[in-house]
C-alpha positions in Angstrom: 8.4 10.2 -33.2 10.2 13.1 -31.8 10.6 13.1 -28.0 8.4 15.4 -26.0 10.1 18.6 -24.9 8.7 17.9 -21.4 10.4 14.5 -21.2 13.1 14.5 -18.5 15.9 13.9 -21.0 14.7 16.9 -23.1 14.9 19.3 -20.2 18.1 17.9 -18.8 20.0 17.9 -22.1 18.4 21.0 -23.6 20.4 23.2 -26.0 22.5 25.9 -24.2 21.0 29.3 -24.7 23.1 32.4 -25.3 21.2 35.5 -24.4 22.0 38.9 -25.7 25.3 40.0 -24.4 24.5 43.7 -24.5 21.5 43.3 -22.2 21.4 43.4 -18.4 23.4 40.9 -16.2 19.9 39.5 -15.4 20.3 37.5 -18.6 23.1 35.6 -17.0 21.0 35.1 -13.8 18.3 33.4 -15.8 20.9 31.1 -17.4 22.3 30.3 -14.0 18.8 29.5 -12.6 18.0 27.3 -15.6 21.3 25.4 -15.0 20.5 25.0 -11.3 17.0 23.6 -11.9 18.3 21.2 -14.6 21.1 20.0 -12.3 18.6 19.6 -9.4 16.3 17.5 -11.6 19.3 15.4 -13.0 20.6 14.6 -9.5 17.2 13.5 -8.1 17.0 16.3 -5.6 13.9 16.7 -3.6 10.7 17.9 -5.3 10.4 20.6 -2.7 13.9 21.9 -3.6 13.0 21.7 -7.3 9.9 23.9 -6.7 12.0 26.4 -4.9 14.4 26.6 -7.8 11.6 26.9 -10.2 10.1 29.8 -8.3 13.5 31.6 -8.4 13.8 30.9 -12.1 10.4 32.5 -12.8 11.3 35.5 -10.7 14.4 36.0 -12.7 12.5 35.6 -16.0 10.0 38.2 -14.9 12.8 40.6 -14.0 14.3 40.0 -17.4 11.0 40.7 -19.1 10.9 44.1 -17.5 14.1 45.2 -19.2 13.6 47.8 -22.0 15.7 45.7 -24.5 13.6 42.6 -23.8 10.3 44.5 -24.1 11.4 46.1 -27.4 12.6 42.8 -28.9 9.3 41.0 -28.1 7.0 43.9 -28.9 8.6 44.2 -32.4 7.6 40.5 -33.1 4.1 40.6 -31.6 1.7 38.5 -33.6 4.5 36.1 -34.8 3.5 32.5 -34.2 6.6 31.9 -32.1 5.5 34.6 -29.7 2.0 33.2 -29.6 3.4 29.8 -28.8 5.3 31.2 -25.9 2.0 32.7 -24.6 0.3 29.3 -25.1 3.2 27.7 -23.2 2.8 30.0 -20.3 -0.9 29.2 -20.1 -0.1 25.5 -20.4 2.3 25.7 -17.5 -0.3 27.5 -15.4 -2.9 24.8 -16.2 -0.6 22.0 -15.2 0.4 23.9 -12.1 -3.3 24.4 -11.3 -3.9 20.7 -11.7 -1.0 19.9 -9.3 -2.5 22.4 -6.8 -5.8 20.6 -6.9 -4.2 17.3 -6.5 -2.3 18.5 -3.4 -5.4 19.9 -1.9 -7.4 16.7 -2.4 -4.5 14.6 -1.0 -4.2 16.8 2.0 -8.0 16.7 2.6 -7.9 12.9 2.4 -5.0 12.6 4.9 -6.6 15.0 7.4 -10.0 13.3 7.1 -8.4 9.9 7.8 -6.5 11.4 10.8 -9.8 12.7 12.2 -11.5 9.4 11.5 -8.8 7.4 13.3 -9.2 9.6 16.4 -13.0 8.9 16.4 -13.2 5.3 15.3 -11.9 2.2 17.2 -14.1 -0.7 15.9 -12.7 -3.0 13.2 -15.5 -2.4 10.7 -15.3 1.4 11.2 -11.6 1.4 10.6 -12.0 -0.6 7.4 -14.6 1.8 6.1 -12.4 4.8 6.8 -9.3 3.3 5.2 -11.3 2.4 2.2 -12.6 6.0 1.9 -9.0 7.2 2.0 -8.0 4.7 -0.7 -11.0 5.8 -2.8 -9.8 9.4 -2.7 -6.4 8.2 -3.8 -7.9 6.4 -6.8 -9.7 9.6 -7.8 -6.5 11.6 -7.6 -4.6 9.0 -9.7 -7.2 9.2 -12.5 -6.7 13.0 -12.6 -2.9 12.6 -12.6 -3.0 9.9 -15.4 -5.0 12.2 -17.6 -2.7 15.2 -17.1 0.4 13.1 -17.7 -1.2 11.7 -20.9 -2.0 15.2 -22.1 1.7 16.2 -21.5 2.9 13.3 -23.6 0.7 14.5 -26.6 2.6 17.7 -26.9 5.3 17.0 -29.4 8.6 18.8 -29.8 8.6 21.6 -32.3 11.6 22.5 -34.5 12.0 26.0 -33.2 15.6 26.8 -34.1 15.4 25.7 -37.8 12.5 28.1 -38.3 14.1 31.1 -36.7 17.3 31.4 -38.6 16.2 34.6 -40.3 15.3 36.3 -37.0 17.6 38.6 -35.1 19.7 37.1 -32.4 18.0 38.9 -29.5 14.6 37.5 -30.5 15.9 33.9 -31.1 17.6 33.9 -27.7 14.6 35.3 -25.9 12.1 32.9 -27.4 14.5 30.0 -26.9 15.0 30.6 -23.2 11.3 31.1 -22.6 10.6 27.7 -24.3 13.3 26.1 -22.2 11.8 27.5 -19.0 8.5 26.0 -20.0 10.1 22.6 -20.6 11.9 22.4 -17.3 8.7 23.7 -15.5 6.6 20.9 -16.9 9.3 18.3 -16.1 9.2 19.5 -12.4 5.4 19.3 -12.4 5.6 15.9 -13.9 7.7 14.7 -11.0 5.2 16.2 -8.5 2.2 14.5 -10.2 4.0 11.2 -10.2 4.8 11.6 -6.6 1.1 12.0 -5.7 0.0 9.1 -7.9 1.6 7.2 -5.1 2.1 3.4 -4.5 -1.6 2.8 -4.4 -1.6 3.5 -8.1 0.2 0.2 -8.7 -3.0 -1.6 -8.2 -5.2 0.9 -9.9 -3.3 1.8 -13.0 0.3 2.4 -12.0 1.4 0.5 -15.1 -0.5 3.0 -17.2 1.0 5.9 -15.4 4.6 4.5 -15.5 4.4 4.1 -19.3 3.9 7.9 -19.6 7.4 8.5 -18.4 10.7 6.7 -18.4 11.7 4.0 -15.8 14.5 6.1 -14.3 11.9 8.8 -13.4 9.6 6.3 -11.8 12.5 5.0 -9.7 13.4 8.5 -8.6 9.8 9.4 -7.6 9.4 6.1 -5.7 12.5 7.0 -3.7 10.9 10.4 -2.9 7.7 8.7 -1.8 9.7 6.5 0.5 11.3 9.5 2.1 8.1 11.4 2.6 6.1 8.6 4.0 3.7 7.4 1.3 5.0 3.9 1.4 5.0 3.8 5.2 1.5 5.0 5.5 0.2 2.3 3.2 2.1 -0.4 5.0 0.9 0.8 8.4 -2.7 1.0 7.3 -2.5 -2.5 6.0 -1.1 -3.7 9.3 -3.7 -1.7 11.2 -6.5 -3.6 9.4 -4.6 -6.9 9.8 -4.0 -6.7 13.6 -4.2 -9.8 15.7 -4.7 -8.6 19.2 -6.2 -5.6 20.9 -2.7 -4.5 22.0 -1.5 -4.8 18.5 -4.4 -2.7 17.3 -3.6 0.1 19.7 0.1 0.1 18.7 -0.8 0.2 15.0 -3.3 3.0 15.7 -0.7 5.2 17.3 1.8 4.5 14.6 -0.7 5.3 11.8 -1.5 8.6 13.4 2.2 9.5 13.5 2.9 8.6 9.9 -0.2 10.4 8.7 1.0 13.5 10.5 4.4 13.3 8.9 2.8 12.8 5.5 0.5 15.8 6.0 3.5 18.0 6.8 5.2 16.8 3.6 2.1 17.7 1.6 1.8 21.1 3.2 5.5 21.8 2.5 5.0 20.9 -1.2 1.7 22.9 -1.3 3.5 26.0 0.0 6.2 25.6 -2.6 3.8 25.1 -5.4 1.7 28.1 -4.4 4.8 30.3 -4.7 5.5 28.9 -8.2 1.9 29.5 -9.2 2.1 33.1 -8.2 5.4 33.6 -10.0 3.9 32.0 -13.1 1.0 34.4 -13.0 3.4 37.4 -12.7 5.4 36.2 -15.7 2.4 35.7 -17.9 0.9 39.1 -16.9 4.2 40.7 -17.8 4.3 39.0 -21.2 0.7 40.0 -21.9 1.4 43.6 -21.0 4.4 43.7 -23.3 2.5 42.3 -26.2 -0.7 44.4 -25.7 1.0 47.8 -25.6 
């Protein structure tokens, strides 16, 4: 079975694209942005940094699509299946990005609700109920993530280059780079979804989630979770429920609040980055549609 184009290895070792040399220097800017995002993914840079690079990449692609040569090249091939697949790919990226936005929103709501509950509740039974409500929200998010990751794995690599040998160079280069942009985008979104499946998923289907991507990617995402506080929050919540003395309870209570606040800030940071990517994705898709509909 051919590897998925959205698998990390596919995006990190993708074929080098040579864009039309007689077009604008923006073509080289797109190449450079692709290289940066691939390098960032390969070196396990932070997800927030990867989102920033992805936003810059789409801004460069949109600028490239506004060039007369680009528009002429794509317009001449409107209706071709490769052009339609690029459009489908842009919609697929938007859908996955939208799912990631929903996941972040649900996670943030769960964290803020638990923060509020911990400020109100002090009794042992009340604390147990609130922590269980938080864990339940995590389980729901994990199911959504697992389905999305499974859908990504069903998309198989298509033999684009062997079928485009009779097309002109400009068209081949443009379609190829747009496909590569989609591949690296979905790889970044995959990392984000894995991040929010979180350590709780180990007891509610983490093995199923981890089978959808390679072990190296799982290890990288777990390192990111450690940095941003997911692991610490779960450990502290467990300690909070397992306290032995009233003094211990108070200390754990304060510590839990601090860690939840840090986690909320991490989520908000990723949410802001993802929102910028989403807007750039929309601009790119609208530009493509305008080129092909005129």
